[in-house]
All heavy atoms as TSV, in Angstrom:
chain	resi	resn	atom	element	x	y	z
A	1	MET	N	N	-28.980	64.490	-33.457
A	1	MET	CA	C	-28.071	63.791	-34.341
A	1	MET	C	C	-28.865	62.742	-35.120
A	1	MET	O	O	-29.684	62.025	-34.559
A	1	MET	CB	C	-26.965	63.101	-33.538
A	1	MET	CG	C	-25.961	62.433	-34.423
A	1	MET	SD	S	-24.612	61.555	-33.597
A	1	MET	CE	C	-24.157	62.609	-32.300
A	2	ARG	N	N	-28.606	62.681	-36.407
A	2	ARG	CA	C	-29.284	61.735	-37.283
A	2	ARG	C	C	-28.318	60.614	-37.645
A	2	ARG	O	O	-27.169	60.860	-37.987
A	2	ARG	CB	C	-29.749	62.469	-38.532
A	2	ARG	CG	C	-30.538	61.621	-39.473
A	2	ARG	CD	C	-31.055	62.458	-40.615
A	2	ARG	NE	N	-31.755	61.606	-41.541
A	2	ARG	CZ	C	-32.161	61.958	-42.720
A	2	ARG	NH1	N	-31.924	63.195	-43.126
A	2	ARG	NH2	N	-32.776	61.129	-43.505
A	3	ARG	N	N	-28.766	59.356	-37.559
A	3	ARG	CA	C	-27.937	58.190	-37.885
A	3	ARG	C	C	-28.592	57.418	-39.021
A	3	ARG	O	O	-29.775	57.100	-38.948
A	3	ARG	CB	C	-27.824	57.260	-36.685
A	3	ARG	CG	C	-27.052	57.825	-35.539
A	3	ARG	CD	C	-27.127	56.912	-34.321
A	3	ARG	NE	N	-26.827	55.533	-34.630
A	3	ARG	CZ	C	-25.767	54.862	-34.198
A	3	ARG	NH1	N	-24.922	55.454	-33.391
A	3	ARG	NH2	N	-25.569	53.616	-34.525
A	4	ARG	N	N	-27.781	57.098	-40.065
A	4	ARG	CA	C	-28.280	56.305	-41.189
A	4	ARG	C	C	-27.229	55.267	-41.555
A	4	ARG	O	O	-26.072	55.607	-41.793
A	4	ARG	CB	C	-28.561	57.179	-42.406
A	4	ARG	CG	C	-29.663	58.169	-42.198
A	4	ARG	CD	C	-29.896	58.975	-43.435
A	4	ARG	NE	N	-28.721	59.825	-43.673
A	4	ARG	CZ	C	-28.508	60.510	-44.767
A	4	ARG	NH1	N	-29.338	60.469	-45.757
A	4	ARG	NH2	N	-27.434	61.247	-44.894
A	5	PHE	N	N	-27.623	54.011	-41.597
A	5	PHE	CA	C	-26.700	52.965	-42.041
A	5	PHE	C	C	-26.566	53.024	-43.552
A	5	PHE	O	O	-27.514	53.333	-44.267
A	5	PHE	CB	C	-27.187	51.583	-41.608
A	5	PHE	CG	C	-26.787	51.236	-40.210
A	5	PHE	CD1	C	-27.610	51.536	-39.157
A	5	PHE	CD2	C	-25.564	50.638	-39.950
A	5	PHE	CE1	C	-27.241	51.241	-37.865
A	5	PHE	CE2	C	-25.171	50.342	-38.665
A	5	PHE	CZ	C	-26.020	50.637	-37.612
A	6	ILE	N	N	-25.362	52.735	-44.049
A	6	ILE	CA	C	-25.079	52.745	-45.480
A	6	ILE	C	C	-25.004	51.293	-45.935
A	6	ILE	O	O	-24.059	50.568	-45.603
A	6	ILE	CB	C	-23.764	53.486	-45.783
A	6	ILE	CG1	C	-23.826	54.908	-45.232
A	6	ILE	CG2	C	-23.494	53.486	-47.280
A	6	ILE	CD1	C	-22.514	55.663	-45.328
A	7	ALA	N	N	-26.010	50.851	-46.682
A	7	ALA	CA	C	-26.098	49.464	-47.129
A	7	ALA	C	C	-24.932	49.108	-48.052
A	7	ALA	O	O	-24.594	49.855	-48.964
A	7	ALA	CB	C	-27.414	49.216	-47.849
A	8	GLY	N	N	-24.302	47.987	-47.774
A	8	GLY	CA	C	-23.230	47.478	-48.621
A	8	GLY	C	C	-21.882	48.138	-48.415
A	8	GLY	O	O	-20.911	47.755	-49.058
A	9	ALA	N	N	-21.804	49.128	-47.531
A	9	ALA	CA	C	-20.528	49.824	-47.294
A	9	ALA	C	C	-19.584	48.914	-46.508
A	9	ALA	O	O	-19.992	48.173	-45.624
A	9	ALA	CB	C	-20.760	51.115	-46.533
A	10	LYS	N	N	-18.300	49.012	-46.844
A	10	LYS	CA	C	-17.268	48.191	-46.209
A	10	LYS	C	C	-16.311	49.103	-45.449
A	10	LYS	O	O	-15.835	50.100	-45.986
A	10	LYS	CB	C	-16.522	47.431	-47.307
A	10	LYS	CG	C	-15.477	46.491	-46.833
A	10	LYS	CD	C	-14.938	45.717	-48.042
A	10	LYS	CE	C	-13.632	45.071	-47.762
A	10	LYS	NZ	N	-13.100	44.391	-48.933
A	11	CYS	N	N	-16.028	48.763	-44.197
A	11	CYS	CA	C	-15.127	49.568	-43.367
A	11	CYS	C	C	-13.708	49.470	-43.913
A	11	CYS	O	O	-13.200	48.370	-44.144
A	11	CYS	CB	C	-15.164	49.076	-41.926
A	11	CYS	SG	S	-13.980	49.929	-40.851
A	12	PRO	N	N	-13.026	50.613	-44.117
A	12	PRO	CA	C	-11.654	50.583	-44.625
A	12	PRO	C	C	-10.657	50.018	-43.615
A	12	PRO	O	O	-9.578	49.589	-43.987
A	12	PRO	CB	C	-11.325	52.043	-44.932
A	12	PRO	CG	C	-12.451	52.855	-44.441
A	12	PRO	CD	C	-13.550	51.956	-43.998
A	13	LYS	N	N	-11.015	49.982	-42.332
A	13	LYS	CA	C	-10.084	49.501	-41.315
A	13	LYS	C	C	-10.260	48.005	-41.036
A	13	LYS	O	O	-9.312	47.240	-41.112
A	13	LYS	CB	C	-10.272	50.298	-40.021
A	13	LYS	CG	C	-9.284	49.927	-38.937
A	13	LYS	CD	C	-9.456	50.808	-37.718
A	13	LYS	CE	C	-8.474	50.414	-36.621
A	13	LYS	NZ	N	-8.710	51.222	-35.421
A	14	CYS	N	N	-11.488	47.583	-40.709
A	14	CYS	CA	C	-11.704	46.178	-40.318
A	14	CYS	C	C	-12.372	45.345	-41.403
A	14	CYS	O	O	-12.570	44.150	-41.235
A	14	CYS	CB	C	-12.518	46.107	-39.033
A	14	CYS	SG	S	-14.254	46.582	-39.224
A	15	ASN	N	N	-12.758	45.961	-42.523
A	15	ASN	CA	C	-13.394	45.301	-43.670
A	15	ASN	C	C	-14.768	44.708	-43.367
A	15	ASN	O	O	-15.266	43.887	-44.129
A	15	ASN	CB	C	-12.483	44.225	-44.268
A	15	ASN	CG	C	-11.264	44.819	-44.909
A	15	ASN	OD1	O	-11.344	45.871	-45.543
A	15	ASN	ND2	N	-10.120	44.181	-44.737
A	16	ALA	N	N	-15.399	45.102	-42.265
A	16	ALA	CA	C	-16.749	44.636	-41.957
A	16	ALA	C	C	-17.735	45.276	-42.937
A	16	ALA	O	O	-17.637	46.458	-43.252
A	16	ALA	CB	C	-17.123	44.999	-40.524
A	17	VAL	N	N	-18.678	44.482	-43.436
A	17	VAL	CA	C	-19.673	44.968	-44.396
A	17	VAL	C	C	-20.975	45.258	-43.649
A	17	VAL	O	O	-21.341	44.559	-42.710
A	17	VAL	CB	C	-19.905	43.918	-45.503
A	17	VAL	CG1	C	-20.965	44.391	-46.486
A	17	VAL	CG2	C	-18.608	43.629	-46.233
A	18	ASP	N	N	-21.669	46.298	-44.074
A	18	ASP	CA	C	-22.941	46.726	-43.486
A	18	ASP	C	C	-22.813	47.127	-42.015
A	18	ASP	O	O	-23.734	46.953	-41.226
A	18	ASP	CB	C	-24.009	45.629	-43.620
A	18	ASP	CG	C	-24.459	45.426	-45.055
A	18	ASP	OD1	O	-24.330	46.370	-45.856
A	18	ASP	OD2	O	-24.940	44.333	-45.377
A	19	ARG	N	N	-21.684	47.693	-41.632
A	19	ARG	CA	C	-21.469	48.155	-40.257
A	19	ARG	C	C	-21.144	49.650	-40.223
A	19	ARG	O	O	-20.789	50.186	-39.188
A	19	ARG	CB	C	-20.339	47.372	-39.581
A	19	ARG	CG	C	-20.497	45.870	-39.609
A	19	ARG	CD	C	-21.749	45.375	-38.946
A	19	ARG	NE	N	-21.611	45.527	-37.514
A	19	ARG	CZ	C	-22.601	45.435	-36.655
A	19	ARG	NH1	N	-23.815	45.201	-37.075
A	19	ARG	NH2	N	-22.393	45.589	-35.382
A	20	ILE	N	N	-21.279	50.347	-41.369
A	20	ILE	CA	C	-20.971	51.778	-41.470
A	20	ILE	C	C	-22.255	52.585	-41.305
A	20	ILE	O	O	-23.262	52.307	-41.935
A	20	ILE	CB	C	-20.319	52.117	-42.832
A	20	ILE	CG1	C	-19.008	51.366	-43.008
A	20	ILE	CG2	C	-20.125	53.624	-42.996
A	20	ILE	CD1	C	-17.891	51.819	-42.103
A	21	VAL	N	N	-22.187	53.591	-40.444
A	21	VAL	CA	C	-23.316	54.478	-40.218
A	21	VAL	C	C	-22.875	55.913	-40.513
A	21	VAL	O	O	-21.747	56.289	-40.223
A	21	VAL	CB	C	-23.845	54.340	-38.763
A	21	VAL	CG1	C	-22.821	54.770	-37.750
A	21	VAL	CG2	C	-25.132	55.102	-38.572
A	22	MET	N	N	-23.754	56.698	-41.157
A	22	MET	CA	C	-23.481	58.112	-41.402
A	22	MET	C	C	-24.178	58.912	-40.316
A	22	MET	O	O	-25.371	58.732	-40.080
A	22	MET	CB	C	-23.990	58.560	-42.770
A	22	MET	CG	C	-23.697	60.033	-43.013
A	22	MET	SD	S	-24.461	60.704	-44.490
A	22	MET	CE	C	-23.486	59.962	-45.737
A	23	LEU	N	N	-23.420	59.759	-39.652
A	23	LEU	CA	C	-23.954	60.603	-38.576
A	23	LEU	C	C	-23.971	62.047	-39.048
A	23	LEU	O	O	-22.994	62.529	-39.627
A	23	LEU	CB	C	-23.092	60.456	-37.327
A	23	LEU	CG	C	-23.067	59.026	-36.796
A	23	LEU	CD1	C	-21.677	58.663	-36.355
A	23	LEU	CD2	C	-24.045	58.866	-35.694
A	24	THR	N	N	-25.080	62.738	-38.802
A	24	THR	CA	C	-25.244	64.118	-39.248
A	24	THR	C	C	-25.730	64.982	-38.090
A	24	THR	O	O	-26.671	64.615	-37.394
A	24	THR	CB	C	-26.271	64.189	-40.394
A	24	THR	OG1	O	-25.907	63.255	-41.412
A	24	THR	CG2	C	-26.332	65.576	-40.995
A	25	THR	N	N	-25.054	66.119	-37.897
A	25	THR	CA	C	-25.513	67.135	-36.953
A	25	THR	C	C	-25.719	68.413	-37.749
A	25	THR	O	O	-25.519	68.439	-38.960
A	25	THR	CB	C	-24.487	67.369	-35.824
A	25	THR	OG1	O	-23.276	67.865	-36.398
A	25	THR	CG2	C	-24.216	66.107	-35.035
A	26	ALA	N	N	-26.059	69.483	-37.081
A	26	ALA	CA	C	-26.306	70.757	-37.764
A	26	ALA	C	C	-25.058	71.277	-38.482
A	26	ALA	O	O	-25.164	71.919	-39.524
A	26	ALA	CB	C	-26.799	71.792	-36.766
A	27	ASP	N	N	-23.875	70.995	-37.951
A	27	ASP	CA	C	-22.660	71.567	-38.542
A	27	ASP	C	C	-21.618	70.541	-38.987
A	27	ASP	O	O	-20.542	70.916	-39.426
A	27	ASP	CB	C	-22.019	72.542	-37.560
A	27	ASP	CG	C	-21.667	71.879	-36.239
A	27	ASP	OD1	O	-22.146	70.766	-35.976
A	27	ASP	OD2	O	-20.913	72.487	-35.473
A	28	ALA	N	N	-21.915	69.249	-38.919
A	28	ALA	CA	C	-20.918	68.246	-39.315
A	28	ALA	C	C	-21.584	66.984	-39.833
A	28	ALA	O	O	-22.744	66.703	-39.524
A	28	ALA	CB	C	-20.029	67.898	-38.130
A	29	GLU	N	N	-20.829	66.241	-40.639
A	29	GLU	CA	C	-21.285	64.970	-41.161
A	29	GLU	C	C	-20.094	64.035	-41.233
A	29	GLU	O	O	-19.025	64.428	-41.693
A	29	GLU	CB	C	-21.901	65.177	-42.540
A	29	GLU	CG	C	-22.671	63.994	-43.042
A	29	GLU	CD	C	-23.455	64.341	-44.292
A	29	GLU	OE1	O	-22.820	64.493	-45.355
A	29	GLU	OE2	O	-24.680	64.468	-44.194
A	30	TRP	N	N	-20.239	62.808	-40.743
A	30	TRP	CA	C	-19.137	61.863	-40.756
A	30	TRP	C	C	-19.684	60.444	-40.771
A	30	TRP	O	O	-20.882	60.228	-40.590
A	30	TRP	CB	C	-18.219	62.074	-39.554
A	30	TRP	CG	C	-18.819	61.782	-38.215
A	30	TRP	CD1	C	-18.695	60.628	-37.496
A	30	TRP	CD2	C	-19.642	62.640	-37.431
A	30	TRP	NE1	N	-19.377	60.721	-36.311
A	30	TRP	CE2	C	-19.968	61.940	-36.246
A	30	TRP	CE3	C	-20.135	63.917	-37.600
A	30	TRP	CZ2	C	-20.777	62.496	-35.254
A	30	TRP	CZ3	C	-20.925	64.461	-36.610
A	30	TRP	CH2	C	-21.237	63.762	-35.458
A	31	ILE	N	N	-18.791	59.481	-41.018
A	31	ILE	CA	C	-19.168	58.079	-40.973
A	31	ILE	C	C	-18.400	57.395	-39.856
A	31	ILE	O	O	-17.311	57.830	-39.484
A	31	ILE	CB	C	-18.911	57.358	-42.318
A	31	ILE	CG1	C	-17.426	57.381	-42.685
A	31	ILE	CG2	C	-19.790	57.916	-43.410
A	31	ILE	CD1	C	-17.059	56.491	-43.860
A	32	GLU	N	N	-18.998	56.340	-39.312
A	32	GLU	CA	C	-18.349	55.537	-38.276
A	32	GLU	C	C	-18.657	54.078	-38.501
A	32	GLU	O	O	-19.735	53.737	-38.991
A	32	GLU	CB	C	-18.850	55.927	-36.879
A	32	GLU	CG	C	-18.334	57.226	-36.369
A	32	GLU	CD	C	-18.785	57.533	-34.949
A	32	GLU	OE1	O	-19.491	56.696	-34.333
A	32	GLU	OE2	O	-18.443	58.618	-34.464
A	33	CYS	N	N	-17.720	53.223	-38.137
A	33	CYS	CA	C	-17.928	51.782	-38.154
A	33	CYS	C	C	-18.381	51.376	-36.757
A	33	CYS	O	O	-17.689	51.654	-35.782
A	33	CYS	CB	C	-16.638	51.056	-38.532
A	33	CYS	SG	S	-16.783	49.253	-38.461
A	34	VAL	N	N	-19.536	50.719	-36.664
A	34	VAL	CA	C	-20.034	50.305	-35.359
A	34	VAL	C	C	-19.299	49.068	-34.852
A	34	VAL	O	O	-19.405	48.717	-33.680
A	34	VAL	CB	C	-21.562	50.065	-35.370
A	34	VAL	CG1	C	-22.298	51.358	-35.668
A	34	VAL	CG2	C	-21.948	48.991	-36.362
A	35	GLU	N	N	-18.528	48.431	-35.727
A	35	GLU	CA	C	-17.760	47.245	-35.345
A	35	GLU	C	C	-16.448	47.616	-34.655
A	35	GLU	O	O	-16.141	47.126	-33.583
A	35	GLU	CB	C	-17.482	46.390	-36.593
A	35	GLU	CG	C	-16.927	45.029	-36.317
A	35	GLU	CD	C	-17.970	44.086	-35.734
A	35	GLU	OE1	O	-19.173	44.262	-36.001
A	35	GLU	OE2	O	-17.561	43.174	-35.001
A	36	CYS	N	N	-15.642	48.497	-35.297
A	36	CYS	CA	C	-14.303	48.799	-34.768
A	36	CYS	C	C	-14.132	50.243	-34.291
A	36	CYS	O	O	-13.109	50.589	-33.721
A	36	CYS	CB	C	-13.238	48.479	-35.817
A	36	CYS	SG	S	-13.218	49.607	-37.233
A	37	GLY	N	N	-15.110	51.136	-34.558
A	37	GLY	CA	C	-15.016	52.520	-34.111
A	37	GLY	C	C	-14.318	53.466	-35.078
A	37	GLY	O	O	-14.182	54.647	-34.798
A	38	TYR	N	N	-13.879	52.978	-36.249
A	38	TYR	CA	C	-13.234	53.829	-37.249
A	38	TYR	C	C	-14.196	54.941	-37.663
A	38	TYR	O	O	-15.397	54.719	-37.795
A	38	TYR	CB	C	-12.856	52.987	-38.465
A	38	TYR	CG	C	-12.224	53.772	-39.579
A	38	TYR	CD1	C	-10.882	54.106	-39.537
A	38	TYR	CD2	C	-12.967	54.184	-40.668
A	38	TYR	CE1	C	-10.289	54.833	-40.562
A	38	TYR	CE2	C	-12.388	54.908	-41.697
A	38	TYR	CZ	C	-11.053	55.230	-41.633
A	38	TYR	OH	O	-10.479	55.953	-42.646
A	39	SER	N	N	-13.680	56.169	-37.866
A	39	SER	CA	C	-14.534	57.268	-38.314
A	39	SER	C	C	-13.783	58.168	-39.284
A	39	SER	O	O	-12.566	58.256	-39.256
A	39	SER	CB	C	-15.037	58.082	-37.117
A	39	SER	OG	O	-13.973	58.722	-36.471
A	40	GLU	N	N	-14.553	58.804	-40.163
A	40	GLU	CA	C	-14.021	59.744	-41.158
A	40	GLU	C	C	-14.963	60.927	-41.264
A	40	GLU	O	O	-16.179	60.762	-41.223
A	40	GLU	CB	C	-13.937	59.092	-42.544
A	40	GLU	CG	C	-12.948	57.999	-42.690
A	40	GLU	CD	C	-12.905	57.453	-44.108
A	40	GLU	OE1	O	-13.564	58.009	-45.008
A	40	GLU	OE2	O	-12.209	56.460	-44.316
A	41	ASN	N	N	-14.397	62.129	-41.428
A	41	ASN	CA	C	-15.185	63.336	-41.673
A	41	ASN	C	C	-15.558	63.416	-43.131
A	41	ASN	O	O	-14.804	62.983	-44.000
A	41	ASN	CB	C	-14.395	64.593	-41.317
A	41	ASN	CG	C	-14.279	64.803	-39.838
A	41	ASN	OD1	O	-15.157	64.424	-39.084
A	41	ASN	ND2	N	-13.183	65.377	-39.406
A	42	ARG	N	N	-16.690	64.014	-43.411
A	42	ARG	CA	C	-17.070	64.278	-44.794
A	42	ARG	C	C	-16.335	65.531	-45.248
A	42	ARG	O	O	-16.293	66.527	-44.524
A	42	ARG	CB	C	-18.568	64.504	-44.906
A	42	ARG	CG	C	-19.002	64.718	-46.331
A	42	ARG	CD	C	-20.481	64.748	-46.444
A	42	ARG	NE	N	-20.838	64.851	-47.849
A	42	ARG	CZ	C	-22.055	64.764	-48.303
A	42	ARG	NH1	N	-23.047	64.558	-47.465
A	42	ARG	NH2	N	-22.303	64.878	-49.574
A	43	PRO	N	N	-15.737	65.511	-46.432
A	43	PRO	CA	C	-15.030	66.708	-46.907
A	43	PRO	C	C	-15.994	67.869	-47.117
A	43	PRO	O	O	-17.156	67.668	-47.440
A	43	PRO	CB	C	-14.408	66.255	-48.228
A	43	PRO	CG	C	-15.181	65.058	-48.647
A	43	PRO	CD	C	-15.725	64.425	-47.395
A	44	THR	N	N	-15.485	69.064	-46.926
A	44	THR	CA	C	-16.321	70.250	-47.112
A	44	THR	C	C	-16.317	70.714	-48.560
A	44	THR	O	O	-17.179	71.459	-48.977
A	44	THR	CB	C	-15.841	71.406	-46.221
A	44	THR	OG1	O	-14.459	71.656	-46.502
A	44	THR	CG2	C	-16.018	71.070	-44.760
A	45	HIS	N	N	-15.335	70.258	-49.356
A	45	HIS	CA	C	-15.249	70.649	-50.761
A	45	HIS	C	C	-14.902	69.429	-51.594
A	45	HIS	O	O	-13.991	68.692	-51.264
A	45	HIS	CB	C	-14.173	71.720	-50.961
A	45	HIS	CG	C	-13.956	72.081	-52.389
A	45	HIS	ND1	N	-14.851	72.852	-53.095
A	45	HIS	CD2	C	-12.983	71.759	-53.252
A	45	HIS	CE1	C	-14.397	72.988	-54.336
A	45	HIS	NE2	N	-13.278	72.333	-54.456
A	46	VAL	N	N	-15.644	69.226	-52.670
A	46	VAL	CA	C	-15.383	68.118	-53.578
A	46	VAL	C	C	-15.151	68.698	-54.961
A	46	VAL	O	O	-15.974	69.458	-55.470
A	46	VAL	CB	C	-16.572	67.130	-53.611
A	46	VAL	CG1	C	-16.320	66.025	-54.612
A	46	VAL	CG2	C	-16.826	66.566	-52.229
A	47	ASP	N	N	-14.009	68.377	-55.565
A	47	ASP	CA	C	-13.710	68.857	-56.911
A	47	ASP	C	C	-14.559	68.101	-57.924
A	47	ASP	O	O	-14.596	66.872	-57.920
A	47	ASP	CB	C	-12.232	68.646	-57.242
A	47	ASP	CG	C	-11.339	69.529	-56.391
A	47	ASP	OD1	O	-11.770	70.628	-56.028
A	47	ASP	OD2	O	-10.207	69.103	-56.104
A	48	THR	N	N	-15.241	68.856	-58.777
A	48	THR	CA	C	-16.041	68.249	-59.840
A	48	THR	C	C	-15.656	68.898	-61.155
A	48	THR	O	O	-15.277	70.070	-61.191
A	48	THR	CB	C	-17.546	68.453	-59.592
A	48	THR	OG1	O	-17.811	69.851	-59.464
A	48	THR	CG2	C	-18.006	67.736	-58.338
A	49	PRO	N	N	-15.760	68.164	-62.246
A	49	PRO	CA	C	-15.445	68.757	-63.546
A	49	PRO	C	C	-16.439	69.873	-63.875
A	49	PRO	O	O	-17.588	69.855	-63.407
A	49	PRO	CB	C	-15.587	67.595	-64.532
A	49	PRO	CG	C	-16.121	66.446	-63.776
A	49	PRO	CD	C	-16.134	66.771	-62.331
A	50	ALA	N	N	-15.995	70.828	-64.693
A	50	ALA	CA	C	-16.844	71.964	-65.066
A	50	ALA	C	C	-18.109	71.480	-65.777
A	50	ALA	O	O	-19.204	71.940	-65.482
A	50	ALA	CB	C	-16.076	72.924	-65.945
A	51	GLU	N	N	-17.952	70.538	-66.698
A	51	GLU	CA	C	-19.092	69.983	-67.413
A	51	GLU	C	C	-19.021	68.465	-67.344
A	51	GLU	O	O	-18.120	67.865	-67.916
A	51	GLU	CB	C	-19.076	70.422	-68.876
A	51	GLU	CG	C	-19.313	71.900	-69.077
A	51	GLU	CD	C	-19.365	72.264	-70.542
A	51	GLU	OE1	O	-19.813	71.431	-71.351
A	51	GLU	OE2	O	-18.947	73.375	-70.871
A	52	PRO	N	N	-19.959	67.824	-66.649
A	52	PRO	CA	C	-19.916	66.365	-66.592
A	52	PRO	C	C	-20.140	65.765	-67.970
A	52	PRO	O	O	-20.892	66.308	-68.782
A	52	PRO	CB	C	-21.058	66.003	-65.644
A	52	PRO	CG	C	-21.841	67.231	-65.422
A	52	PRO	CD	C	-21.036	68.390	-65.890
A	53	GLU	N	N	-19.457	64.652	-68.238
A	53	GLU	CA	C	-19.568	64.002	-69.543
A	53	GLU	C	C	-20.951	63.394	-69.740
A	53	GLU	O	O	-21.505	63.421	-70.815
A	53	GLU	CB	C	-18.504	62.914	-69.674
A	53	GLU	CG	C	-17.094	63.481	-69.707
A	53	GLU	CD	C	-16.056	62.381	-69.788
A	53	GLU	OE1	O	-16.397	61.254	-70.204
A	53	GLU	OE2	O	-14.907	62.658	-69.446
A	54	ILE	N	N	-21.523	62.852	-68.675
A	54	ILE	CA	C	-22.842	62.230	-68.744
A	54	ILE	C	C	-23.752	62.966	-67.758
A	54	ILE	O	O	-23.406	63.132	-66.595
A	54	ILE	CB	C	-22.760	60.734	-68.366
A	54	ILE	CG1	C	-21.781	60.015	-69.292
A	54	ILE	CG2	C	-24.129	60.090	-68.412
A	54	ILE	CD1	C	-21.455	58.608	-68.864
A	55	ALA	N	N	-24.920	63.368	-68.203
A	55	ALA	CA	C	-25.826	64.144	-67.362
A	55	ALA	C	C	-26.258	63.389	-66.107
A	55	ALA	O	O	-26.454	63.978	-65.055
A	55	ALA	CB	C	-27.049	64.554	-68.163
A	56	ASP	N	N	-26.412	62.073	-66.190
A	56	ASP	CA	C	-26.871	61.278	-65.049
A	56	ASP	C	C	-25.714	60.628	-64.290
A	56	ASP	O	O	-25.893	59.633	-63.603
A	56	ASP	CB	C	-27.842	60.194	-65.516
A	56	ASP	CG	C	-29.119	60.795	-66.078
A	56	ASP	OD1	O	-29.485	61.892	-65.637
A	56	ASP	OD2	O	-29.729	60.161	-66.950
A	57	GLU	N	N	-24.528	61.190	-64.402
A	57	GLU	CA	C	-23.355	60.619	-63.747
A	57	GLU	C	C	-23.496	60.654	-62.228
A	57	GLU	O	O	-24.007	61.614	-61.661
A	57	GLU	CB	C	-22.108	61.408	-64.153
A	57	GLU	CG	C	-20.829	60.791	-63.665
A	57	GLU	CD	C	-19.605	61.527	-64.201
A	57	GLU	OE1	O	-19.770	62.420	-65.040
A	57	GLU	OE2	O	-18.525	61.184	-63.770
A	58	ILE	N	N	-23.034	59.612	-61.563
A	58	ILE	CA	C	-23.090	59.523	-60.108
A	58	ILE	C	C	-21.764	60.009	-59.549
A	58	ILE	O	O	-20.706	59.563	-59.977
A	58	ILE	CB	C	-23.357	58.076	-59.651
A	58	ILE	CG1	C	-24.728	57.619	-60.152
A	58	ILE	CG2	C	-23.267	57.966	-58.130
A	58	ILE	CD1	C	-25.007	56.168	-59.909
A	59	GLY	N	N	-21.794	60.924	-58.587
A	59	GLY	CA	C	-20.587	61.450	-57.966
A	59	GLY	C	C	-20.122	60.556	-56.828
A	59	GLY	O	O	-20.906	59.841	-56.217
A	60	VAL	N	N	-18.837	60.607	-56.541
A	60	VAL	CA	C	-18.259	59.831	-55.453
A	60	VAL	C	C	-17.676	60.798	-54.438
A	60	VAL	O	O	-16.933	61.704	-54.794
A	60	VAL	CB	C	-17.147	58.885	-55.969
A	60	VAL	CG1	C	-16.489	58.164	-54.817
A	60	VAL	CG2	C	-17.716	57.911	-56.972
A	61	ILE	N	N	-18.017	60.615	-53.173
A	61	ILE	CA	C	-17.496	61.452	-52.096
A	61	ILE	C	C	-16.593	60.583	-51.245
A	61	ILE	O	O	-16.984	59.512	-50.810
A	61	ILE	CB	C	-18.632	62.032	-51.238
A	61	ILE	CG1	C	-19.515	62.924	-52.090
A	61	ILE	CG2	C	-18.063	62.798	-50.055
A	61	ILE	CD1	C	-20.733	63.430	-51.383
A	62	GLN	N	N	-15.370	61.045	-51.021
A	62	GLN	CA	C	-14.445	60.314	-50.179
A	62	GLN	C	C	-14.396	60.972	-48.807
A	62	GLN	O	O	-14.287	62.183	-48.700
A	62	GLN	CB	C	-13.053	60.301	-50.791
A	62	GLN	CG	C	-12.983	59.506	-52.070
A	62	GLN	CD	C	-11.578	59.466	-52.623
A	62	GLN	OE1	O	-10.726	60.253	-52.243
A	62	GLN	NE2	N	-11.347	58.550	-53.526
A	63	PHE	N	N	-14.470	60.152	-47.764
A	63	PHE	CA	C	-14.401	60.645	-46.404
A	63	PHE	C	C	-12.972	60.607	-45.937
A	63	PHE	O	O	-12.199	59.758	-46.341
A	63	PHE	CB	C	-15.288	59.801	-45.478
A	63	PHE	CG	C	-16.743	60.070	-45.645
A	63	PHE	CD1	C	-17.461	59.511	-46.685
A	63	PHE	CD2	C	-17.409	60.890	-44.763
A	63	PHE	CE1	C	-18.799	59.764	-46.847
A	63	PHE	CE2	C	-18.753	61.160	-44.917
A	63	PHE	CZ	C	-19.439	60.590	-45.949
A	64	ARG	N	N	-12.603	61.534	-45.070
A	64	ARG	CA	C	-11.247	61.600	-44.518
A	64	ARG	C	C	-11.282	61.114	-43.069
A	64	ARG	O	O	-12.259	61.339	-42.363
A	64	ARG	CB	C	-10.740	63.024	-44.553
A	64	ARG	CG	C	-10.610	63.532	-45.977
A	64	ARG	CD	C	-9.925	64.889	-46.010
A	64	ARG	NE	N	-9.855	65.335	-47.368
A	64	ARG	CZ	C	-10.386	66.442	-47.826
A	64	ARG	NH1	N	-11.019	67.262	-47.024
A	64	ARG	NH2	N	-10.268	66.777	-49.090
A	65	PRO	N	N	-10.195	60.473	-42.588
A	65	PRO	CA	C	-10.170	60.018	-41.197
A	65	PRO	C	C	-10.432	61.179	-40.244
A	65	PRO	O	O	-9.942	62.280	-40.442
A	65	PRO	CB	C	-8.765	59.474	-41.014
A	65	PRO	CG	C	-8.338	59.083	-42.381
A	65	PRO	CD	C	-8.980	60.085	-43.301
A	66	ARG	N	N	-11.236	60.910	-39.244
A	66	ARG	CA	C	-11.611	61.918	-38.272
A	66	ARG	C	C	-10.466	62.108	-37.264
A	66	ARG	O	O	-9.901	61.144	-36.784
A	66	ARG	CB	C	-12.859	61.465	-37.543
A	66	ARG	CG	C	-13.521	62.537	-36.765
A	66	ARG	CD	C	-14.876	62.053	-36.334
A	66	ARG	NE	N	-15.553	63.183	-35.741
A	66	ARG	CZ	C	-16.589	63.087	-34.974
A	66	ARG	NH1	N	-17.103	61.920	-34.714
A	66	ARG	NH2	N	-17.153	64.158	-34.474
A	67	SER	N	N	-10.134	63.343	-36.959
A	67	SER	CA	C	-9.063	63.606	-36.019
A	67	SER	C	C	-9.497	63.251	-34.601
A	67	SER	O	O	-10.666	63.375	-34.242
A	67	SER	CB	C	-8.640	65.077	-36.080
A	67	SER	OG	O	-9.738	65.901	-35.786
A	68	ALA	N	N	-8.544	62.818	-33.794
A	68	ALA	CA	C	-8.839	62.452	-32.411
A	68	ALA	C	C	-9.192	63.695	-31.601
A	68	ALA	O	O	-8.618	64.756	-31.792
A	68	ALA	CB	C	-7.643	61.747	-31.782
A	69	LYS	N	N	-10.141	63.542	-30.710
A	69	LYS	CA	C	-10.580	64.680	-29.900
A	69	LYS	C	C	-9.850	64.737	-28.608
A	69	LYS	O	O	-9.416	63.869	-28.017
A	69	LYS	CB	C	-12.067	64.604	-29.636
A	69	LYS	CG	C	-12.858	64.838	-30.898
A	69	LYS	CD	C	-14.332	64.812	-30.580
A	69	LYS	CE	C	-15.117	65.045	-31.854
A	69	LYS	NZ	N	-16.511	65.005	-31.648
């Protein structure tokens, strides 16, 4: 499992800054807050426009709350 902190990220649940880590395994990717334990799965499909207006446009990926195990 690979862990990477996301600089400047704010937890949607507890609003703690710089406490979000992205976890990656061979078949899944999600984020977790090390402060409160909040987690979200990375979506498997992201809708993008057919032709981006600006070639260097930055995409935004929204994570979904992770289901309880």
